[in-house]
N, C-alpha and C positions, 0 to 999 in steps of 0.2 A: 670689309667695310670700315672705313675710317670714322673717327668721331665726328669729323666735319660732315661726312655723308649722312650719319645718323640724324643730325639736326635737320637736314632737309627732307629725310625720309619720314620722320616721325614728328608731327606737329600737334600742339595742343592749342585749341582755339578758346579764348576766354580766360579769365583769371581765377577760375574755380578749381576744384579737384578733378583728377582724371577718372576716379572710380576704380573698383576692384579689378575688372577685366583688363582695363588699360594698364593698370599698375603691374599686372602679371606679364603683359607683353613687354613693358619697359624693362622688367627684371630679366626676361628671356633675352632681350636685345643686349643687355649688359653681359649676360653669361656667354652669349655667342662670342663676344669680343674678348672677354677676359679669361674664360675657362675652357673653351672648346678649341682644340688644336685641329684645324681643318686639314692639315697635312696627313692626319691619321685616316682620313676618309676621302681618298682621292677621287672616288666616283660619285660623291654626293655634293650637291650645291646647297649649302645650309643657310637659311635666312628666315625673314619674316616678311609677308606681303606688305606693301606700303599701306600706311594707315594714318588717319587724322583723328584726333579726339575732340569732340565738343564737350567742354568741361561742364561741371555742375552749374556754373554761373549762367550759362546759356539757357539751361532748363529753368532756373529761377526766374530769369527775365521773361521767358516765354510764358510761364505760368502766371506771373504777376501782371504782365501787360495785357494778357487776354482774359484775366480774371477767371481762371479755370478750376482752381483747387476745390472750392466748395461745391461747385456744380458737379464735378467728377466724383466727389465723395458720396453724394446722395443719389446719383444716377445709377440704376441697377443694370441697364442693358449694356453689354460690352459693345455692341454695334453702335448704340447711341453715343457712348463715350468716344469711340473711335471717330465717328463723324463730327462730333463736337470739336475734337482736337484738330481735325482737318480744316476747320474754319478759322483756326488760329493763325497768326502771322509770326514767323520767326523773327528774332531780334535783328533789326536792320543792319546793325554794326558787324554781323558775321556773314552777311549775304555775299559780299565780295570774295571772302576766303572760300566759301562753299563753291562759288562759281569757278574759282581758280582750280579747286580740287577736281571738279567734274570735267574740266578741260584737260587736266594732266593725266587722269586715269582713263584708259581706253577700254578696260575690261569690266566685267560685272563687279558690283560693289555690294559687300555685306554690311548692313546697318544693324549693329548689335548693341544691346544695353551694356552699360558699365557703371552700375550704381555704386553708391558708397558702401552699402551692405553686401554687395555681391561678392561671392567667393571668400567671405570671411569664414573662419573656423567655427565660430559659435552658431551663426545663423546664416547658413548658405542660401543663396537665392538661385541656384543652378536651375535653369529652365523655367523660372517663374515669369520673367518678362519676355516680351516678344523680340523676334529677330526677323529682319526682312532683307531678302536679296533682290537687287534690281539689275536688269540686264544692261543698262547704261549703253545702249547701242543705237539710239536714235541719231540720225545725221544732224539733228537740230539741237544745239546746246540748250536752248530754252526749255525744250521738252525733257531733256535729261535732267536739268536742274529742277524742274517741277516735280518729276518723279522721285528724285532724291529727297526733296523737302517733304513730300508726302510720306515717304518711308520713315524719316526722322520723327515726324509727328505721330505716326502709328506706334513706333516704339515708345515714345513718351506716353501715349495713351494707355499702353499695356500695363503701366504702373497702377492703374485704377480699375483694371478688369476684375471681374468677380473672383476669380481664382487667386489673384494677388491680394485682394482685401481679406479673403479667407485665410491666406497665409499669414498676414500681419496679425490677425486676431489670434491665430494659433500660437504665434511666438510672443504674443502680448506686447506688441510694439505699435506705436502710433505711426500711421503711414505718412503723417506730416514730417516726421523726422528724416525720411528718406530723401536723397538727392540723386538725380539721374544724370549721368554723363553718357555719351554715346561714342562708340568706335565706328568710324567709317573706314572699311578695310577692303582692299582689292581682293577679290575671290581668287584663291589658288586654283590653277588648272589651265586648260587650253580649250579653244573652241573647236567643236567637231560638228559641222553642219549647223543645225539650230540648237545644239546642246553645248553647254560650257561646264566643265567639271574636271577635277583632278582624277588621275588614274586610280588612286587609292586614298582613302581617308582612314585615320586611325585615332584611337584613344588608348593611352597606356597609363598604368598605375604602378607605382613602386611598391605597393603592398596589395596582396591578393587575398580576399576573404574566401575565395572558392578554389584553393589549390587542389590539384589532382595529380595522380601518379607520383613521380619523384619530386615534383616542385614543392617549394615551401612558400608560406605567405610572403616572406621577405624578398623572394625572387620576382615578385610582381606578376602582372598580367597585361596583355595587349589585345585589342580588338581591331580588326581590319575589315574594310568594306570597299567595294567599287563605288566610285562617284563621291558625291558630297557626304559630309559626316552626319547629316540628318538621319541617315539609316541607323547609325550607332546611337546617337544621343536620344533618339525617340524609341529605342528598344526594338529596332527591327532585327533582321537576321544578319549576323556578322560572324567573322571567324575569330575564335578565342584561342589564345595559346600563351604559354609562358615564355618570355624572352630568354630564360635560362635553357629551355629545350625547344628551340624553334622547329625542329624536325618532327616533334611529336604532335600528331593530329588529335583533335577531339575524339573521344571514344565512341565513334559511330558503330552501330551493330553490323552494318553492311552497306552495300552500294545503294540500296533503296532508301535507307535512312540518310545517307550522305546527300543524295539528290533532293530529298525532301527538306532537309534542314540546312542547306546552304543557300546563299543569296541568289535570287532570280530577278530582282528589280533593283534599280538604283535611281538616286536623285541627281538632277542637274538643273542649272539655270537655263530657262527657256530664252534663247536669243532670237527665236522666230516670232511670228505675229502673236499678240495677246488679244484674244477675241472678246474677253470680258474685262472691262475696266473696273477694278475693285481695289482702291487704295487701302481699305481696311482689312484685306485678306492677306494673311502672312505668306501664303504660297502663290501670290498673284503672278510672279515671274519665275515660278519653278515648275518642273515637270518630273513625274516619276515614270521612267522609261523601262523597257524590257531589256534583259541581258543581251538579247539579239542585237539591240541597237548599239551597245558598247562593242560587241563583236564586229559589227559593221564599221564602227569608228576606229577599229584597230587599237583599242586601249586595254585589251585583256592579256597582253603578252606576258606580264609578270604577276597576274592574279589568277589565271584560269588554267585548268587542265581539261582533258576531253574524255568523256565516257564512250568507250568503243563497245557498241552493243554486241558485235560479233564475238569479240574475245571476252566480253563481260568483265572488263577491267578499266580502270582509270589510267590514262596515259598523260604524262606531264606535257604541258604546252598546248598551243592552239593550232599546231600544224597538221591536224587530222580532222576528218569529218566526224561529227558526233555532237553529243550534248555537252555544253560547257559546264564545268564544275568549278566554283570559286573556292580554291583552297590555298592560293598564294604559294604554291610549291616552288616556283622559280625564285621567288623573293626569299623564301625561308630555307628551303632544303638545299638550294644551290648557293645560298648566301650572296645573291646578286647585289652588287653595289656596296657591300659591307653594311647594309641597312640595320640588321639586327644587332650587330656589335655596337653600332652608334646608338641605337635605342637603349641598350643596357647602360652605356656610358652616360647618356644624357639624363636618364632617370636618376642615376646615382649623383650626378652633379647637381641636379635640381633639388633632390632631397637634402643633400648636404647644405646647399644654399638656403633652403627654406627651414631647415631644422625639424622637419616632419615629413612623413610620406606625402607624395604629390601625385596629381593626375595631370597629364598633358594631352592636348589635342594637336593633330598635325595632318598634313596632306603631302602626298607624293605624286609628282608628275614627271613622266619620262620625257626628256627633251631629245627628240629624235635627231636634231641637227648635231648635237654634241655627243649623243649616246650616254649622257649622264642622267642621274635621277635628282630632281629638285626636291629637297626636304623643307617644307614650310611649317614653322611653328605657328599655331593659331591660338593657343591658350595654355596657361599653367595655373593650377589652383591647388591649395593645400588639402590634405585629407586628415581626418581625425581617426586615430587608432587607439583603442583602450588598452591599457597595460594591466588591467585587473586579471588576476590569475584564477581561472575556474577549471577544474579537472573533472571530466566526464569519462568514465570507463565503460567497457562493454556491458557490464551488469546493469549500470544505470540506464542504458538505452532500452532495456527490455523490462523494466520495472512495471508491475501492474498499476502503480500509482500514476503513471504517465498519462496525460491527456494526449500527448503526441511526442514523437522523438524523430530526429532527422540527422543524417550524416552529412547533409549539405546545408549549412547555416551561415548566414552573414552576421557578423557582430562579435561581441565579446562582453562577458560580465554577468551579473545577477540582478534581478529585480523581483520584488514581491508587492507591487503597488497596483496590480490589475485585478479588478473584480468584474469588469464588463467584457463580454465577448460578443462580437458581431460576426455572424457567419452566413455565407451563401448556402441556402438549403439544397442538399444533394438531390432530393426528390423532385425539385422544381427547376433545377438549373438547366438553362438553355443557352448555348453559345451564341445564338442569334439575338439574344436579349441582353447581352452584356452592357450595352449603353444604358438600358433601363435599370439594370442592377446597380450600375455606378450611381445613378440618381437616388436610388433607395438608400445606398450606403451614405451618400452625402447628407441625406435627410436625417439619418440617425446620428451621424458624426456631428452635425450641427448642435444637436441637443447634448451630446456628450461634451463637446467643446465648451458650450455655455455653462455647464456644471463643473468644468475643470477636471473631468474624469479621463483616465487613460484606459485604452482597450486593446484586446487582442482581436485582430481581423483575420478571418479565414475565408479564402475564396479559391476558385478553380482557374488554373492557368496563371499567366503573368499579371501582377499588379502594376499599374502605371503604364501599360503598353498603349501606344496610340493606335495600334491595330486591334480592333474589337474582337477579331477572330482568334487572337492569341491569349486573351484573358480579360481582366476587368480594367477598362480604360479610364481610370480615375486620375486626376491630377493631385498634387500634394495637398492642396487645401481641402479636398474631399475626404481625406483620411488623416487629418491633422491630429486627431486624438490617439493615434496608434502608438503603442509602446512595443508591440510585436505584431508581425504579419506572417501568415502562413499561406503559401501557394500550394495547391493540391493538384497533382497530375492524376487523371483518370485513364483507364485503358484506351478509351476512344478520344481522349483529349490530353495529349502528352506533348508539351513544348519545352524548349530549353529554358534554363534558369534565366531570371531577369538579369540583364546586364546593362540596360540603358544608362548612359552616362549621367544625365541629369537626375533621374529618379534614384539611381544608385548613390550619387554624391549626397543627396539629401538624407537618405537612409542612414548612412554611416555617420554623417555629421550630427544628426539628432539622436544617435545611438539607439536606433530602432532595430531590434532583432528581426531577422528575415529567415524564415524556415521554408525549405522546399521539401514537400512530402510527396513521395511517389507511391501511390497505393497499388501500383502494378507489380512492385517487387517486395512486398512484405511490410513496408512501412505503412503507417495508417494513423487515423484519428479515431478516438473513442466517440463516435457519433451518438451512440446510445446514451452515454453520460451527458453529452451536451443537451440532448432532448429532455433529460430529466431535471435540468436546472430551471430555476425560476425565470419565466418569460416576462420580459419588460415590454417588448413590442414585436409583432410578427407581421411583416409585409408579404407581398406575393412571392418574392425571391429571397428575401433577407430576413434573418431573425436576430433579435437582440436579447441576450440573457444576462443574468447577474448571479454570481456565485456567492455562497455564504462566507467563504474565506478567500483571501487573495491567492491567485495562482503563483507558483514559484517558477520563474523562468531562468534557466541556466543556459549559457552559451560559452562553449570552450573554443575560443577563436584560434588556438594553436592547432587543434585537431579538426576544426570545422564541424563540430558536433553541437547539438542543442537538444534540450528536453524541456517540456512544460509539464509540471506536476499539478495534479488536480487540487 
């Protein structure tokens, strides 16, 4: 792609700033041209989907001309705020350029936030604002234009939703300081019947807080999933591996666990009829489909293997009858298209360019006409990695002074500023009530936040999962007073470590320690000691206690170990 082509492919509307997400895309575009030798990857088509940026000046004019700021600040209902913004009129001077964009792009469009604070090192806003994908498939340009403008106004409105306001209070910033830009980007992928999606989506980090086997933190980690990346960023089931050892599978105990803990559903843009018109719903034009649908679409060639019931083994590829298992064996074990080597190289290039560890999002689409794989960059953001040296040995892990200890911990460093503990009560925990549990946690967190207190949160399953059956479905604003978090696995409730991109990014950027406790294999928490502490508040599922002296929280990021001393 020549510099002249870049100018026509990437356009900024308005005279304001492009925001964090757009700035990351512009950096990636430059790196592709200046640092990546395409001849080294002859089977990959490397690029960025076409995009246009509505700069912060467009947002300013929209808010001022429709007199929305003060109304949005005092209104409490997210639905009310979203509908209020839908009544607003976008600045007339940009309408022509939006119409041009909608006529040039024939595929679905992702409408994504790109605020001034987004993807910063100190105060990341990963996943805080809304994103909306639109099918862009009406034969009528006026209808496509209307739907696009509705999506833009929805993303603008998400800046004033309840969770966003909580987030600003947590970081002690005035929401009026924020400026919102928007990226309008062609969705990577292809259409299959009434579904549009890439064959594979991925998130890769150049630093891994959860190394296993022979891998080291500096060798990074990648997550892959069939379909749109919503599966990964929302903490769904994905395939985790180290780019240094692509042929090493996650440590499943057997075929039953492999079938249970690999992907069975995927997200796509719905290009068929939308029966419920709802411009304030984020997933209005999205569909969560079954794996059988992707098999029917013939998009599993490089992501699936087949479980042969008769031989009781997993066979590489989809040329057999049986249950599909998403393990990406063709892509990783056979090194199809040179994908993994390119991923290692690009993580190194991006890290060198940024001067710190990075996280990238991408999509892979197999182009059947050429037989090549299209690699689309979707995002790049910096990561925070603490350099503090903490050494935890085996004897420390079994000390009777420990409230808890874990060999699977995210983070690094030491803190002794926590005297508040908020935990889900073991005797009343019910996986069907996790949404109610999240509200009880939010209630206690609000009081802690108002007092400026930091806390240890303990709960069962994943924190921050959008799937309430996998754990506690909180957003970041509901646990904003956390200094450390522990997820506990029970014998009958044992899910994989939290890896959702947005939740993960906020954890490491705010230097919140994250402990994974598996009570099925000897690790555990001293529940009796917790029960003996001074009770501040006890709700149906959640209890808030206060200790006489601060907890001592140690995390050895080099070994992935952590202990919390009473």
